[in-house]
NUFI-878020 format. One line per 4 residues: number of its first residue (from 1); for each residue z, x, y of C-alpha. Coordinates in Angstrom, 1 decimal, m for minus. Example, Ala and Ser with C-alpha at 12.3 -4.5 7.8 and 13.67 -1.06 7.14 Angstrom:
<rs>
1> 7.8/12.3/m4.5  7.1/13.7/m1.1
</rs>
This chain:
<rs>
1> m5.1/39.2/m6.4  m7.6/41.0/m4.2  m11.2/41.5/m5.1  m11.4/44.6/m2.8
5> m13.5/42.8/m0.3  m11.9/42.9/3.1  m14.7/41.2/5.0  m13.8/38.3/7.3
9> m14.4/34.7/6.0  m17.9/33.4/6.5  m18.8/31.6/9.7  m18.9/27.8/9.3
13> m22.7/27.8/9.4  m22.8/30.4/6.6  m20.5/28.4/4.2  m22.2/26.6/1.4
17> m22.3/22.8/1.6  m21.2/20.8/m1.5  m24.3/20.5/m3.7  m23.7/16.9/m4.6
21> m23.3/14.0/m2.1  m20.3/12.8/m4.1  m18.6/16.2/m3.6  m19.3/16.1/0.1
25> m18.0/12.5/0.5  m14.9/13.3/m1.6  m14.2/16.2/0.8  m14.5/13.9/3.8
29> m12.0/11.4/2.2  m9.5/14.3/1.5  m9.8/15.5/5.1  m9.2/12.0/6.5
33> m6.1/11.7/4.4  m4.8/15.0/5.6  m5.6/14.1/9.2  m3.7/10.8/8.8
37> m0.7/12.6/7.3  m0.7/15.2/10.1  m0.9/12.4/12.7  1.9/10.4/11.1
41> 4.1/13.4/11.1  3.3/14.4/14.6  3.8/10.9/16.0  7.1/10.6/14.2
45> 8.3/13.9/15.6  7.2/13.0/19.1  8.9/9.6/19.0  12.1/11.2/17.6
49> 12.0/13.6/20.5  11.9/10.7/23.0  8.3/10.5/23.8  6.9/7.1/24.9
53> 4.0/5.2/23.5  1.9/6.1/26.6  2.6/9.8/26.1  1.7/9.7/22.5
57> m1.5/7.7/23.1  m2.6/10.0/25.9  m2.1/13.0/23.6  m4.1/11.4/20.8
61> m6.8/10.1/23.1  m6.3/6.4/22.1  m4.8/3.4/23.7  m1.1/2.7/23.7
65> m1.8/m0.5/21.8  m3.8/1.3/19.1  m1.1/3.9/18.5  1.7/1.3/18.5
69> m0.3/m0.9/16.0  m0.9/2.0/13.7  2.6/3.6/13.7  5.3/1.2/14.9
73> 6.2/m0.5/11.6  6.3/2.8/9.7  8.5/4.4/12.4  10.9/1.4/12.4
77> 11.1/1.5/8.6  11.9/5.3/8.9  14.8/4.5/11.2  13.2/6.0/14.3
81> 14.6/4.5/17.5  11.6/3.4/19.6  11.9/3.3/23.4  11.0/0.2/25.1
85> 9.3/m0.1/28.5  11.9/0.5/31.2  14.3/2.4/28.9  15.7/5.4/30.8
89> 15.9/8.7/29.0  19.5/10.0/28.9
</rs>
């Protein structure tokens, strides 16, 4: 339902901040959860597409070890075939 106001959304600096610290912190927690879900999905999609750990880590701006530690068990449990060093892409 439209309120008849077709003005663009406010700039980030014009948006009101949550009035209570608890509200602001809850928003941070929700955003972190969303970011984690987006990362999990993107990493799984990349690995199913044949990306290597170094490619994923470079795209995320973290070390290969960090991305492997965070995602390997979950990907294996999801049935994703992980490439090992030296595997040739067919």
